[in-house]
C-alpha positions, 0 to 999 in steps of 0.5 A: 110164853106163846109167840102168837104167830097168827098176829105177828105174821100180820104185823111183820110186813108193817114193821118200820113202815110209816103207819101207826100199828094199832093193836086192840081187843078185850082187856087181858087178851094178850095185847101187852104180851104181843107188844112186848114180842114185837119190841123183842123182835125189832130188838133195838133197845137203845132206840126204843121207848116202851110205856104202859099207861096203866102203870102208876109210875107212868101217870105223869105222862098221861098229859099229852104235853108231858108225854111229848116232851119226854119222847122229845128229850129222848129222840132230840138230835138222833138220826136213827129211827125210834120205836115207840110202844104205848100200851093202853094209850087211851089213858093219855089225854088227847092222845091222838094229837101227840101220836100224830105229832110223833109220826110227823115230827120224828123218824118213828115207828109207832105201836099202840094198844087199847081196849076199846074199838072207839080207839079208831073213831073220830079224831085219830081217823081224821088226823092220820087217815090212811096212816094206821093199820088195826089188828084185833087180838082175841083170847087164845084159839084152841091151837094156841091153848094146846101150844101152852098146854100139851097135856090138855084136851079140847074138853079143858078148852071147852070148860075154861075158855082161852083167856091167856092167864088161866094157863098159869092156874090151870087145874085150879077150877076155883082160881080160874072162876075167880080170875074170869069173874075179875076180868069180866068186872074189869071190862064192865067197870073200866071199859063200859061203865066208866068210859061211857058214864053209865049210871044205871049199872044194874040195867047194864048188867041185866042186859049183859046177862040177857045176851049171855043167856041168848048167845047165838040166838036171834033177837032184837033190842025190841025183844029185850025191851019186851022182856024187861016189860014182862019184868015190870021194868020199862026200858027204851030200845035206844038205851038197850042199843046204846048199852049193847054198842058199848059192850061191843066197843069193849070187845065183850060181844060181837054182833053178827048181821043176817044176810040173805044168801040169794039176794046178798043184801044184809038184813037189819032185823034180829041179829045175833051176839056172841061173847068174846070168850065162852069161859067168861060166860061160864064164870059169870052166867054158867050153864055152858054145858047145858047150852052146849050147842050155843057154846059150839057156835060161839067157838066157831064164830070166834075162830072165823073172826080170829082168822080174819073172816067177815062173818054173817048169819045166812038165811035162805028160803026161810032156813038158816045157815049158821055162818057165812065167812068171807075173806079175800073175796072167798066165801065159806059156809058153816053149820054147827050142831051138837051131834047128828044123832038122827037122820032128820038132824043130818038132813037139816044140817046138810040140807040147808047147805045143799040149797046154796047154789055155788061152789064155795066150801061148805062145812058141818061142824059137830061133836060126832066122832064119825065122819058123815061128809056127803055131796062135797060138804065136809063134816068135821069134829069141832076140835079138828075144825078149829085145828084145820088149815083148810079154811 
């Protein structure tokens, strides 16, 4: 089992503090394991309650009154702090109210997980405004992948992606493909279709396929609508936007806005979407190796998000900078390409960055083995960039 110190280090300062720790992310990305690691680290079994609401044995606690009374019976009369761990809390009816009651009524340190970004919308935000902190969990980084598989390589990660469970079946390509298809189907059916009462599942799947095909490519809801029109199917842009939003909320896709580097303002047209795990794309859509540059962009995007950057796509004088990352008021710029096999490719990838008139770090990331760094712009092989600690 991997410790996932990236997330534990973020959570540790809040252990024992009067804030609800909310752990969200894609289904099967490791939230339950992380919750268990936190429980083990606190190591107060006699004063801990751990419930996974996807387990049938806990079905009776999906009514919030039943859950409250169960915890009350455990905690009543105790002068000690209690540690409450609730996995997939969204399965509990009106869970926001009962979680807030635990915070108010007991000396409780509360940790919850959920597979939907809407977990923090609406009532919860109102009930415990300023009393929660969110941590988004992603599939394994390349560094984490190597920690679990010291004999594996970047090519293995590039081929299979970072869903944690595949490390139990590494080497069995058929089993990996079957597992990733099952993850995809589970996310779509449970976290998109069921949660949002979608009736036209075929349309949803066609929209998802379109996004998977165009990962890292600038497009709009209007362009998708035109695509469907050419397929003799009329779909409103509002429907497309809603379906895309549902997929984002299930953490299947991440949407990046475009930003004018000179004017600093965000642009509202033609955004980019990236998939949470490129292994899912291969299992569901295929063509990862044919679309290798898109997959490399996807890897870099997810790594920046994983490290806590706010990420946008940059535009400058009609040219594009693949990623602008901002964290703690510091900015980095990243260009991604497959290989720089010609002088013109080098000039394009480095040239866009050279036009940016500030002194923040700038990187070009490719699959080239030769270091082509120039004019203060650092060039990395992608596997070294993913392992680097300099950003």
